[in-house]
DOFISE-146656 format. One record per atom (N, C-alpha, C): residue in one letter; x, y, z; atom name; residue number from 0. Coordinates in pm, 1 decimal. Last residue first. Layout:
N
> code; x; y; z; site; pos
> A; X; Y; Z; CA; NUM $
...
END
This chain:
157
> code; x; y; z; site; pos
> G; -1651.4; -1025.9; 3126.9; N; 156 $
> G; -1650.2; -1023.9; 2980.6; CA; 156 $
> G; -1645.7; -889.5; 2932.5; C; 156 $
> E; -1678.7; -1017.8; 3395.4; N; 155 $
> E; -1568.0; -1099.8; 3344.3; CA; 155 $
> E; -1554.4; -1085.8; 3193.1; C; 155 $
> N; -1888.8; -917.5; 3545.3; N; 154 $
> N; -1778.2; -828.4; 3509.1; CA; 154 $
> N; -1653.9; -906.3; 3465.2; C; 154 $
> L; -2109.0; -1066.7; 3564.4; N; 153 $
> L; -2002.3; -1098.0; 3661.7; CA; 153 $
> L; -1879.7; -1008.5; 3642.3; C; 153 $
> K; -2251.7; -975.5; 3349.1; N; 152 $
> K; -2306.9; -952.3; 3483.2; CA; 152 $
> K; -2203.3; -979.0; 3592.8; C; 152 $
> E; -2086.1; -1072.3; 3144.0; N; 151 $
> E; -2107.6; -928.2; 3159.6; CA; 151 $
> E; -2156.7; -897.0; 3300.6; C; 151 $
> K; -2117.1; -1347.5; 3184.9; N; 150 $
> K; -1985.8; -1284.9; 3203.4; CA; 150 $
> K; -1997.1; -1133.7; 3220.9; C; 150 $
> I; -2388.5; -1374.9; 3115.4; N; 149 $
> I; -2342.7; -1408.3; 3250.6; CA; 149 $
> I; -2210.0; -1339.1; 3279.1; C; 149 $
> Y; -2377.4; -1300.2; 2843.2; N; 148 $
> Y; -2454.3; -1220.0; 2939.3; CA; 148 $
> Y; -2409.6; -1248.1; 3082.7; C; 148 $
> K; -2222.9; -1511.8; 2741.5; N; 147 $
> K; -2177.4; -1373.1; 2727.0; CA; 147 $
> K; -2248.0; -1283.3; 2828.6; C; 147 $
> I; -2390.7; -1727.7; 2795.4; N; 146 $
> I; -2260.6; -1717.9; 2863.6; CA; 146 $
> I; -2206.3; -1576.3; 2855.5; C; 146 $
> T; -2602.7; -1664.8; 2618.1; N; 145 $
> T; -2626.0; -1679.4; 2762.0; CA; 145 $
> T; -2496.3; -1661.5; 2839.3; C; 145 $
> A; -2480.0; -1676.6; 2371.2; N; 144 $
> A; -2537.3; -1548.9; 2416.0; CA; 144 $
> A; -2561.8; -1550.8; 2566.7; C; 144 $
> P; -2410.3; -1955.2; 2368.5; N; 143 $
> P; -2307.6; -1850.4; 2365.2; CA; 143 $
> P; -2359.6; -1713.4; 2411.3; C; 143 $
> V; -2673.8; -2079.9; 2377.4; N; 142 $
> V; -2583.8; -2085.3; 2492.6; CA; 142 $
> V; -2473.1; -1979.4; 2485.0; C; 142 $
> D; -2948.9; -1881.4; 2243.2; N; 141 $
> D; -2849.5; -1988.6; 2240.5; CA; 141 $
> D; -2756.4; -1978.5; 2360.7; C; 141 $
> D; -3124.6; -1679.3; 2280.3; N; 140 $
> D; -3168.4; -1787.8; 2192.7; CA; 140 $
> D; -3071.2; -1904.7; 2190.0; C; 140 $
> A; -3228.3; -1494.1; 2563.5; N; 139 $
> A; -3118.8; -1550.8; 2484.7; CA; 139 $
> A; -3174.1; -1666.8; 2403.0; C; 139 $
> K; -3331.6; -1204.9; 2739.3; N; 138 $
> K; -3368.6; -1315.7; 2650.9; CA; 138 $
> K; -3245.6; -1361.6; 2572.5; C; 138 $
> M; -3316.3; -1104.8; 3072.3; N; 137 $
> M; -3248.3; -1101.2; 2943.4; CA; 137 $
> M; -3286.8; -1223.8; 2862.2; C; 137 $
> V; -3577.5; -958.6; 3248.3; N; 136 $
> V; -3505.4; -1082.1; 3222.7; CA; 136 $
> V; -3445.0; -1074.1; 3083.4; C; 136 $
> G; -3731.5; -735.0; 3264.2; N; 135 $
> G; -3618.2; -743.2; 3355.2; CA; 135 $
> G; -3534.7; -868.6; 3338.4; C; 135 $
> E; -4033.8; -892.5; 3180.5; N; 134 $
> E; -3961.1; -766.9; 3194.5; CA; 134 $
> E; -3850.3; -783.6; 3298.4; C; 134 $
> I; -4018.3; -1208.6; 3029.1; N; 133 $
> I; -4057.4; -1128.5; 3144.4; CA; 133 $
> I; -3972.0; -1002.9; 3149.1; C; 133 $
> D; -4082.5; -1489.5; 2880.2; N; 132 $
> D; -4052.6; -1353.0; 2837.1; CA; 132 $
> D; -4106.9; -1258.6; 2944.2; C; 132 $
> W; -3946.7; -1811.7; 2966.4; N; 131 $
> W; -4045.2; -1705.0; 2984.3; CA; 131 $
> W; -3993.4; -1570.1; 2938.0; C; 131 $
> S; -3710.5; -1949.7; 2739.0; N; 130 $
> S; -3804.3; -1967.7; 2849.1; CA; 130 $
> S; -3898.3; -1848.4; 2851.2; C; 130 $
> R; -3473.7; -1948.1; 2595.1; N; 129 $
> R; -3595.5; -2005.6; 2537.5; CA; 129 $
> R; -3696.2; -2042.4; 2646.3; C; 129 $
> L; -3333.0; -1856.8; 2858.2; N; 128 $
> L; -3284.2; -1930.7; 2742.0; CA; 128 $
> L; -3402.1; -2011.3; 2687.5; C; 128 $
> S; -3324.3; -1575.9; 3026.1; N; 127 $
> S; -3426.4; -1667.2; 2977.3; CA; 127 $
> S; -3374.2; -1730.4; 2849.2; C; 127 $
> V; -3131.1; -1487.5; 3301.6; N; 126 $
> V; -3133.3; -1507.0; 3157.0; CA; 126 $
> V; -3243.6; -1607.1; 3125.1; C; 126 $
> V; -3112.2; -1253.9; 3564.3; N; 125 $
> V; -3173.7; -1375.7; 3512.1; CA; 125 $
> V; -3169.7; -1373.9; 3359.7; C; 125 $
> P; -2949.5; -1129.8; 3853.4; N; 124 $
> P; -2964.8; -1124.8; 3707.9; CA; 124 $
> P; -3018.4; -1258.7; 3657.9; C; 124 $
> K; -3131.2; -1080.1; 4156.1; N; 123 $
> K; -3035.6; -1160.9; 4079.5; CA; 123 $
> K; -3057.0; -1138.6; 3930.0; C; 123 $
> G; -3300.9; -966.8; 4341.1; N; 122 $
> G; -3211.8; -879.8; 4265.3; CA; 122 $
> G; -3106.1; -953.5; 4185.3; C; 122 $
> Y; -3489.9; -1119.3; 4460.3; N; 121 $
> Y; -3360.4; -1110.5; 4528.8; CA; 121 $
> Y; -3260.2; -1023.7; 4453.4; C; 121 $
> Q; -3688.4; -1105.8; 4268.5; N; 120 $
> Q; -3712.8; -1043.9; 4398.7; CA; 120 $
> Q; -3583.3; -1026.4; 4477.1; C; 120 $
> L; -3567.0; -1262.4; 4070.0; N; 119 $
> L; -3584.7; -1118.6; 4046.8; CA; 119 $
> L; -3610.3; -1045.2; 4178.2; C; 119 $
> A; -3585.4; -1513.3; 4196.2; N; 118 $
> A; -3454.4; -1456.5; 4163.3; CA; 118 $
> A; -3464.8; -1305.7; 4141.4; C; 118 $
> H; -3866.1; -1545.5; 4209.6; N; 117 $
> H; -3785.8; -1537.8; 4332.5; CA; 117 $
> H; -3650.9; -1472.1; 4303.9; C; 117 $
> G; -3926.2; -1553.6; 3931.5; N; 116 $
> G; -3982.9; -1451.3; 4018.7; CA; 116 $
> G; -3903.1; -1434.2; 4146.9; C; 116 $
> I; -3789.4; -1786.4; 3857.8; N; 115 $
> I; -3753.7; -1657.4; 3796.4; CA; 115 $
> I; -3802.2; -1544.1; 3886.0; C; 115 $
> E; -3933.4; -1971.1; 4009.9; N; 114 $
> E; -3790.9; -1950.0; 4037.3; CA; 114 $
> E; -3742.9; -1818.1; 3978.0; C; 114 $
> S; -4183.3; -1955.8; 3886.8; N; 113 $
> S; -4170.5; -1916.3; 4027.2; CA; 113 $
> S; -4024.9; -1889.9; 4062.8; C; 113 $
> L; -4118.3; -2054.0; 3632.0; N; 112 $
> L; -4167.2; -1916.9; 3647.0; CA; 112 $
> L; -4151.9; -1868.9; 3791.4; C; 112 $
> T; -4060.8; -2316.2; 3701.0; N; 111 $
> T; -3954.6; -2231.1; 3646.2; CA; 111 $
> T; -3993.2; -2084.1; 3660.7; C; 111 $
> G; -4317.0; -2393.5; 3772.6; N; 110 $
> G; -4209.6; -2400.9; 3871.9; CA; 110 $
> G; -4093.5; -2312.1; 3830.4; C; 110 $
> Y; -4454.1; -2360.2; 3527.0; N; 109 $
> Y; -4483.3; -2272.2; 3639.5; CA; 109 $
> Y; -4379.9; -2278.4; 3751.6; C; 109 $
> R; -4206.9; -2455.0; 3299.0; N; 108 $
> R; -4345.4; -2413.8; 3315.0; CA; 108 $
> R; -4357.8; -2328.7; 3441.3; C; 108 $
> G; -3930.2; -2475.1; 3058.9; N; 107 $
> G; -3999.9; -2482.9; 3187.1; CA; 107 $
> G; -4141.9; -2431.2; 3185.5; C; 107 $
> G; -3644.7; -2322.9; 2915.5; N; 106 $
> G; -3778.6; -2378.8; 2897.3; CA; 106 $
> G; -3858.9; -2368.1; 3026.2; C; 106 $
> V; -3424.4; -2235.0; 3152.1; N; 105 $
> V; -3428.1; -2306.3; 3024.7; CA; 105 $
> V; -3565.9; -2370.8; 3012.6; C; 105 $
> A; -3289.8; -1959.2; 3313.2; N; 104 $
> A; -3409.4; -2042.2; 3297.3; CA; 104 $
> A; -3406.7; -2103.6; 3158.2; C; 104 $
> V; -3022.6; -1882.9; 3521.1; N; 103 $
> V; -3063.0; -1907.8; 3383.1; CA; 103 $
> V; -3185.4; -1998.9; 3384.8; C; 103 $
> A; -2877.3; -1639.4; 3740.1; N; 102 $
> A; -2967.5; -1752.3; 3714.9; CA; 102 $
> A; -3001.5; -1760.1; 3567.0; C; 102 $
> V; -2590.7; -1552.4; 3931.1; N; 101 $
> V; -2670.9; -1532.2; 3810.6; CA; 101 $
> V; -2756.1; -1657.5; 3791.7; C; 101 $
> H; -2526.5; -1626.7; 4189.8; N; 100 $
> H; -2483.2; -1495.3; 4141.7; CA; 100 $
> H; -2562.4; -1454.3; 4018.4; C; 100 $
> C; -2752.9; -1793.8; 4423.1; N; 99 $
> C; -2668.0; -1782.0; 4304.3; CA; 99 $
> C; -2620.8; -1638.4; 4281.5; C; 99 $
> A; -2946.3; -1840.2; 4617.0; N; 98 $
> A; -2807.2; -1874.3; 4647.5; CA; 98 $
> A; -2710.5; -1858.0; 4530.3; C; 98 $
> C; -3210.3; -1789.2; 4532.6; N; 97 $
> C; -3140.9; -1694.6; 4620.1; CA; 97 $
> C; -2990.0; -1716.4; 4625.8; C; 97 $
> A; -3301.3; -2002.7; 4378.1; N; 96 $
> A; -3304.7; -1866.8; 4323.9; CA; 96 $
> A; -3219.1; -1769.5; 4404.0; C; 96 $
> V; -3276.1; -2218.6; 4549.1; N; 95 $
> V; -3204.2; -2221.7; 4421.1; CA; 95 $
> V; -3196.0; -2081.3; 4361.9; C; 95 $
> I; -3454.6; -2132.9; 4749.2; N; 94 $
> I; -3312.1; -2150.0; 4779.2; CA; 94 $
> I; -3230.5; -2145.3; 4650.7; C; 94 $
> E; -3696.4; -2140.9; 4610.8; N; 93 $
> E; -3648.2; -2013.0; 4662.5; CA; 93 $
> E; -3499.5; -2019.8; 4697.4; C; 93 $
> N; -3732.2; -2408.7; 4563.6; N; 92 $
> N; -3708.8; -2319.4; 4450.0; CA; 92 $
> N; -3653.5; -2185.1; 4495.9; C; 92 $
> R; -3806.3; -2526.3; 4798.0; N; 91 $
> R; -3665.2; -2532.5; 4764.3; CA; 91 $
> R; -3630.9; -2443.6; 4645.2; C; 91 $
> A; -4075.4; -2525.6; 4802.5; N; 90 $
> A; -4010.2; -2410.5; 4866.2; CA; 90 $
> A; -3860.2; -2410.9; 4839.1; C; 90 $
> L; -4159.0; -2770.9; 4710.1; N; 89 $
> L; -4135.4; -2664.8; 4612.0; CA; 89 $
> L; -4072.3; -2540.3; 4671.9; C; 89 $
> G; -4015.0; -2945.5; 4986.8; N; 88 $
> G; -4094.1; -2944.8; 4864.0; CA; 88 $
> G; -4056.1; -2831.5; 4770.1; C; 88 $
> I; -3850.5; -2972.3; 5203.0; N; 87 $
> I; -3939.6; -2855.3; 5199.4; CA; 87 $
> I; -4017.9; -2842.8; 5068.4; C; 87 $
> G; -3645.8; -3153.3; 5231.5; N; 86 $
> G; -3774.1; -3186.2; 5292.2; CA; 86 $
> G; -3874.5; -3072.4; 5288.1; C; 86 $
> T; -3384.2; -3137.9; 5132.5; N; 85 $
> T; -3437.5; -3029.7; 5216.2; CA; 85 $
> T; -3565.0; -3065.7; 5289.7; C; 85 $
> A; -3077.6; -3271.7; 5049.7; N; 84 $
> A; -3217.6; -3305.0; 5072.1; CA; 84 $
> A; -3274.8; -3204.0; 5170.8; C; 84 $
> I; -2845.7; -3204.4; 4829.4; N; 83 $
> I; -2892.3; -3148.5; 4956.2; CA; 83 $
> I; -3041.9; -3174.6; 4966.2; C; 83 $
> P; -2572.6; -3358.5; 4673.0; N; 82 $
> P; -2718.4; -3353.4; 4687.9; CA; 82 $
> P; -2754.8; -3299.4; 4826.0; C; 82 $
> I; -2320.4; -3304.4; 4488.8; N; 81 $
> I; -2353.3; -3260.3; 4624.3; CA; 81 $
> I; -2506.0; -3249.8; 4633.2; C; 81 $
> Q; -2326.3; -3406.2; 4234.8; N; 80 $
> Q; -2218.1; -3448.6; 4323.5; CA; 80 $
> Q; -2245.8; -3412.7; 4469.2; C; 80 $
> V; -2545.5; -3526.5; 3997.6; N; 79 $
> V; -2532.6; -3435.3; 4111.3; CA; 79 $
> V; -2425.2; -3489.6; 4204.3; C; 79 $
> Y; -2588.2; -3721.9; 3813.5; N; 78 $
> Y; -2477.9; -3629.0; 3787.2; CA; 78 $
> Y; -2457.3; -3527.6; 3899.9; C; 78 $
> P; -2817.2; -3875.9; 3858.1; N; 77 $
> P; -2684.6; -3937.6; 3879.3; CA; 77 $
> P; -2565.7; -3843.2; 3860.5; C; 77 $
> N; -3049.7; -3673.3; 4049.9; N; 76 $
> N; -3007.9; -3736.6; 3925.5; CA; 76 $
> N; -2862.5; -3784.6; 3943.0; C; 76 $
> A; -3166.6; -3758.2; 4380.4; N; 75 $
> A; -3091.8; -3672.3; 4287.7; CA; 75 $
> A; -3061.6; -3747.9; 4158.8; C; 75 $
> D; -3268.1; -3929.1; 4563.1; N; 74 $
> D; -3359.6; -3883.0; 4458.8; CA; 74 $
> D; -3290.4; -3795.6; 4354.8; C; 74 $
> S; -3091.7; -3968.8; 4764.8; N; 73 $
> S; -3079.3; -4060.0; 4650.7; CA; 73 $
> S; -3178.9; -4026.8; 4539.5; C; 73 $
> S; -3164.8; -3802.4; 4968.2; N; 72 $
> S; -3065.4; -3750.6; 4874.2; CA; 72 $
> S; -3046.3; -3843.7; 4754.6; C; 72 $
> D; -3479.2; -3751.7; 5081.1; N; 71 $
> D; -3390.3; -3859.7; 5038.7; CA; 71 $
> D; -3292.4; -3809.4; 4933.1; C; 71 $
> I; -3670.1; -3566.2; 5129.2; N; 70 $
> I; -3577.6; -3595.2; 5239.0; CA; 70 $
> I; -3474.4; -3701.5; 5202.6; C; 70 $
> G; -3730.2; -3334.4; 4852.4; N; 69 $
> G; -3763.7; -3435.6; 4952.1; CA; 69 $
> G; -3655.5; -3456.6; 5056.8; C; 69 $
> P; -3622.2; -3147.8; 4673.2; N; 68 $
> P; -3744.3; -3115.3; 4746.6; CA; 68 $
> P; -3774.1; -3209.5; 4862.4; C; 68 $
> L; -3271.1; -3060.5; 4665.2; N; 67 $
> L; -3380.3; -3155.7; 4643.5; CA; 67 $
> L; -3503.1; -3121.7; 4727.3; C; 67 $
> I; -3039.5; -2905.1; 4498.2; N; 66 $
> I; -3126.2; -2875.0; 4612.3; CA; 66 $
> I; -3255.5; -2953.7; 4591.0; C; 66 $
> G; -2726.5; -3009.6; 4396.5; N; 65 $
> G; -2869.7; -3024.9; 4374.2; CA; 65 $
> G; -2946.6; -2999.8; 4502.7; C; 65 $
> I; -2436.4; -2898.8; 4243.2; N; 64 $
> I; -2509.4; -2904.7; 4369.4; CA; 64 $
> I; -2657.5; -2913.7; 4336.0; C; 64 $
> V; -2154.1; -2988.8; 4068.6; N; 63 $
> V; -2300.0; -2980.9; 4061.6; CA; 63 $
> V; -2359.1; -2999.5; 4201.0; C; 63 $
> T; -1862.8; -2880.3; 3906.7; N; 62 $
> T; -1925.8; -2915.7; 4033.4; CA; 62 $
> T; -2075.2; -2890.1; 4025.1; C; 62 $
> G; -1708.6; -3015.2; 3603.0; N; 61 $
> G; -1758.9; -2913.1; 3694.4; CA; 61 $
> G; -1821.1; -2970.6; 3819.4; C; 61 $
> G; -1627.8; -3184.0; 3399.0; N; 60 $
> G; -1539.3; -3165.8; 3513.5; CA; 60 $
> G; -1583.9; -3062.6; 3614.6; C; 60 $
> A; -1807.1; -3241.8; 3208.5; N; 59 $
> A; -1702.0; -3147.4; 3169.7; CA; 59 $
> A; -1610.7; -3113.6; 3288.2; C; 59 $
> E; -1989.0; -3398.2; 3341.8; N; 58 $
> E; -1903.5; -3464.4; 3242.7; CA; 58 $
> E; -1790.7; -3374.1; 3193.0; C; 58 $
> S; -2114.3; -3194.5; 3496.5; N; 57 $
> S; -2037.5; -3301.9; 3559.8; CA; 57 $
> S; -1940.7; -3367.2; 3462.0; C; 57 $
> C; -2241.4; -3037.9; 3295.3; N; 56 $
> C; -2145.0; -2979.8; 3389.1; CA; 56 $
> C; -2054.6; -3088.0; 3448.4; C; 56 $
> G; -2411.7; -3222.2; 3163.3; N; 55 $
> G; -2312.4; -3144.2; 3089.9; CA; 55 $
> G; -2202.9; -3091.0; 3181.1; C; 55 $
> K; -2564.8; -3314.6; 3386.0; N; 54 $
> K; -2484.5; -3405.6; 3304.5; CA; 54 $
> K; -2374.3; -3329.4; 3232.1; C; 54 $
> S; -2694.3; -3080.7; 3467.9; N; 53 $
> S; -2604.3; -3151.2; 3559.9; CA; 53 $
> S; -2510.5; -3243.7; 3483.3; C; 53 $
> V; -2850.9; -3029.3; 3248.3; N; 52 $
> V; -2747.8; -2931.9; 3283.8; CA; 52 $
> V; -2646.4; -2994.9; 3378.8; C; 52 $
> A; -3012.9; -3264.7; 3256.6; N; 51 $
> A; -2932.4; -3230.5; 3139.2; CA; 51 $
> A; -2819.8; -3134.1; 3174.2; C; 51 $
> E; -3142.3; -3252.7; 3505.6; N; 50 $
> E; -3052.0; -3363.5; 3473.9; CA; 50 $
> E; -2958.9; -3327.1; 3358.9; C; 50 $
> M; -3290.1; -3016.5; 3470.5; N; 49 $
> M; -3194.7; -3027.9; 3581.7; CA; 49 $
> M; -3094.2; -3140.1; 3556.2; C; 49 $
> V; -3457.4; -3078.2; 3258.3; N; 48 $
> V; -3354.9; -2975.1; 3239.9; CA; 48 $
> V; -3247.7; -2987.0; 3348.2; C; 48 $
> G; -3512.1; -3404.1; 3380.4; N; 47 $
> G; -3542.3; -3303.2; 3278.8; CA; 47 $
> G; -3426.9; -3206.9; 3258.0; C; 47 $
> M; -3483.6; -3447.4; 3745.5; N; 46 $
> M; -3476.7; -3489.8; 3605.8; CA; 46 $
> M; -3503.9; -3372.6; 3509.5; C; 46 $
> R; -3307.1; -3281.6; 4004.5; N; 45 $
> R; -3389.5; -3397.0; 3965.7; CA; 45 $
> R; -3373.1; -3426.1; 3816.8; C; 45 $
> G; -3176.8; -3050.2; 4100.5; N; 44 $
> G; -3118.1; -3181.8; 4119.6; CA; 44 $
> G; -3196.7; -3302.5; 4073.5; C; 44 $
> G; -3218.6; -2780.4; 4084.9; N; 43 $
> G; -3312.4; -2859.0; 4163.9; CA; 43 $
> G; -3275.4; -3005.0; 4177.7; C; 43 $
> C; -2883.5; -2638.2; 4103.6; N; 42 $
> C; -3013.1; -2664.4; 4038.9; CA; 42 $
> C; -3100.1; -2746.5; 4132.8; C; 42 $
> L; -2581.4; -2483.0; 4042.4; N; 41 $
> L; -2682.3; -2509.3; 4144.9; CA; 41 $
> L; -2814.8; -2529.3; 4072.7; C; 41 $
> L; -2246.7; -2516.7; 3945.5; N; 40 $
> L; -2386.7; -2527.3; 3906.1; CA; 40 $
> L; -2472.7; -2558.4; 4027.4; C; 40 $
> V; -1976.6; -2294.2; 3959.0; N; 39 $
> V; -2045.6; -2406.3; 4021.3; CA; 39 $
> V; -2192.3; -2401.4; 3979.4; C; 39 $
> W; -1734.9; -2220.0; 3703.8; N; 38 $
> W; -1844.2; -2180.8; 3790.5; CA; 38 $
> W; -1904.9; -2307.6; 3849.6; C; 38 $
> N; -1538.3; -2257.7; 3510.7; N; 37 $
> N; -1506.3; -2280.1; 3652.4; CA; 37 $
> N; -1609.9; -2222.3; 3747.2; C; 37 $
> N; -1609.5; -2260.8; 3250.8; N; 36 $
> N; -1581.6; -2129.0; 3309.0; CA; 36 $
> N; -1550.1; -2136.6; 3458.4; C; 36 $
> K; -1669.8; -2525.6; 3208.0; N; 35 $
> K; -1552.4; -2469.0; 3139.9; CA; 35 $
> K; -1512.5; -2333.1; 3197.2; C; 35 $
> A; -1913.7; -2546.0; 3352.7; N; 34 $
> A; -1792.3; -2613.6; 3400.1; CA; 34 $
> A; -1666.6; -2551.7; 3338.9; C; 34 $
> I; -2077.8; -2394.7; 3183.1; N; 33 $
> I; -2064.4; -2356.6; 3324.8; CA; 33 $
> I; -1937.0; -2418.8; 3381.1; C; 33 $
> E; -2060.4; -2545.6; 2949.7; N; 32 $
> E; -2001.1; -2411.5; 2953.4; CA; 32 $
> E; -1985.1; -2359.9; 3096.8; C; 32 $
> K; -2201.4; -2774.7; 3026.5; N; 31 $
> K; -2061.2; -2785.2; 2983.7; CA; 31 $
> K; -1992.0; -2650.0; 2993.9; C; 31 $
> G; -2455.8; -2661.9; 3072.1; N; 30 $
> G; -2380.6; -2723.3; 3181.3; CA; 30 $
> G; -2233.0; -2735.7; 3149.2; C; 30 $
> L; -2525.6; -2589.0; 2809.2; N; 29 $
> L; -2507.9; -2486.4; 2912.3; CA; 29 $
> L; -2426.6; -2540.7; 3028.5; C; 29 $
> E; -2556.3; -2843.8; 2696.9; N; 28 $
> E; -2451.3; -2753.8; 2646.4; CA; 28 $
> E; -2422.0; -2643.8; 2748.5; C; 28 $
> E; -2780.5; -2924.5; 2844.5; N; 27 $
> E; -2655.3; -3000.8; 2853.5; CA; 27 $
> E; -2537.1; -2915.5; 2806.3; C; 27 $
> A; -2968.1; -2736.8; 2760.6; N; 26 $
> A; -2928.5; -2742.3; 2901.0; CA; 26 $
> A; -2796.9; -2817.6; 2917.9; C; 26 $
> L; -2991.7; -2800.8; 2486.5; N; 25 $
> L; -2946.7; -2667.2; 2529.3; CA; 25 $
> L; -2894.7; -2670.1; 2672.6; C; 25 $
> T; -3092.6; -3064.6; 2511.0; N; 24 $
> T; -2964.5; -3040.2; 2445.2; CA; 24 $
> T; -2907.6; -2904.4; 2485.0; C; 24 $
> Y; -3337.4; -3012.8; 2636.6; N; 23 $
> Y; -3239.7; -3101.4; 2700.7; CA; 23 $
> Y; -3100.5; -3074.7; 2643.6; C; 23 $
> E; -3463.4; -2857.4; 2443.3; N; 22 $
> E; -3430.0; -2797.2; 2572.7; CA; 22 $
> E; -3325.7; -2881.5; 2646.2; C; 22 $
> E; -3492.8; -3051.6; 2240.5; N; 21 $
> E; -3420.2; -2927.4; 2214.2; CA; 21 $
> E; -3375.3; -2861.0; 2344.7; C; 21 $
> D; -3657.6; -3245.5; 2361.1; N; 20 $
> D; -3520.0; -3278.7; 2323.2; CA; 20 $
> D; -3434.6; -3153.6; 2303.8; C; 20 $
> R; -3844.8; -3101.0; 2636.9; N; 19 $
> R; -3831.7; -3143.5; 2497.3; CA; 19 $
> R; -3684.3; -3169.7; 2466.9; C; 19 $
> T; -3914.3; -3218.4; 2969.0; N; 18 $
> T; -3848.0; -3129.7; 2873.8; CA; 18 $
> T; -3847.1; -3189.7; 2733.8; C; 18 $
> E; -4003.4; -3209.6; 3300.9; N; 17 $
> E; -4040.1; -3264.0; 3170.8; CA; 17 $
> E; -3986.9; -3166.6; 3067.1; C; 17 $
> R; -3902.0; -3048.9; 3488.3; N; 16 $
> R; -3866.6; -3190.6; 3501.2; CA; 16 $
> R; -3910.4; -3267.0; 3376.9; C; 16 $
> G; -3782.3; -2726.8; 3368.6; N; 15 $
> G; -3881.6; -2827.9; 3399.8; CA; 15 $
> G; -3828.5; -2968.6; 3412.5; C; 15 $
> G; -3549.0; -2505.0; 3532.4; N; 14 $
> G; -3611.1; -2569.1; 3416.7; CA; 14 $
> G; -3698.8; -2684.3; 3459.3; C; 14 $
> F; -3268.6; -2304.5; 3618.1; N; 13 $
> F; -3408.0; -2342.6; 3641.7; CA; 13 $
> F; -3460.3; -2410.5; 3516.0; C; 13 $
> V; -2955.1; -2288.5; 3754.9; N; 12 $
> V; -3029.5; -2316.8; 3632.5; CA; 12 $
> V; -3166.1; -2369.8; 3672.5; C; 12 $
> S; -2723.7; -2065.5; 3899.4; N; 11 $
> S; -2842.2; -2149.2; 3914.1; CA; 11 $
> S; -2908.0; -2168.1; 3778.8; C; 11 $
> I; -2389.2; -2047.1; 3956.2; N; 10 $
> I; -2489.1; -2022.5; 3853.3; CA; 10 $
> I; -2605.0; -2119.0; 3876.3; C; 10 $
> I; -2154.0; -1905.7; 4164.7; N; 9 $
> I; -2260.9; -2004.5; 4155.1; CA; 9 $
> I; -2363.4; -1959.3; 4051.6; C; 9 $
> I; -1814.8; -1872.8; 4212.5; N; 8 $
> I; -1929.9; -1820.3; 4138.6; CA; 8 $
> I; -2031.3; -1932.4; 4122.2; C; 8 $
> T; -1619.3; -1838.8; 4497.0; N; 7 $
> T; -1686.5; -1931.7; 4407.6; CA; 7 $
> T; -1807.7; -1865.3; 4344.1; C; 7 $
> N; -1501.5; -1694.4; 4691.4; N; 6 $
> N; -1483.0; -1646.5; 4554.1; CA; 6 $
> N; -1552.3; -1735.6; 4451.4; C; 6 $
> N; -1539.5; -1829.2; 4928.9; N; 5 $
> N; -1613.0; -1703.7; 4908.9; CA; 5 $
> N; -1599.3; -1647.3; 4768.1; C; 5 $
> N; -1540.0; -2170.0; 4804.0; N; 4 $
> N; -1497.9; -2064.8; 4895.9; CA; 4 $
> N; -1576.0; -1938.4; 4864.4; C; 4 $
> L; -1500.4; -2509.3; 4734.4; N; 3 $
> L; -1592.5; -2397.2; 4738.5; CA; 3 $
> L; -1542.5; -2297.5; 4842.4; C; 3 $
> N; -1275.9; -2673.2; 4523.6; N; 2 $
> N; -1303.6; -2628.7; 4659.6; CA; 2 $
> N; -1396.2; -2509.0; 4653.6; C; 2 $
> K; -1411.1; -2880.0; 4256.8; N; 1 $
> K; -1332.9; -2768.9; 4309.6; CA; 1 $
> K; -1367.3; -2741.0; 4455.3; C; 1 $
> M; -1374.8; -3209.5; 4150.4; N; 0 $
> M; -1461.5; -3112.2; 4214.0; CA; 0 $
> M; -1375.3; -3005.3; 4278.9; C; 0 $
END
């Protein structure tokens, strides 16, 4: 796990707790790429897309922070290294959306939609990886396109 400092790049990933195999695989691949680029992953810390992206990132040597809705940090998926129990329920989506440099939505339903909305309100760049089609959000069909867009937004690519 890397030391977090003011130069740490945080990538938030939004996605549903219920997910199709295709979305799980995409999220896991995305997590691996987040780790390979030495970025820190921030997510909701539970199951589905959140678990998949956490798994990919953690297994590739990255750092995973989970912002949990409840008061019990043991509710985090097994790949979260830094669980933050908030006790604020779905309001935790706003934290996940605000605390990043770039956000990526993978699949998802209305919770994911709310996170996209919060991120856009905060002026965060958002990538839709087979998720919602919304004005102001970059659409990507695969992980390489997603990583390329993130790097462009971070002025690294």
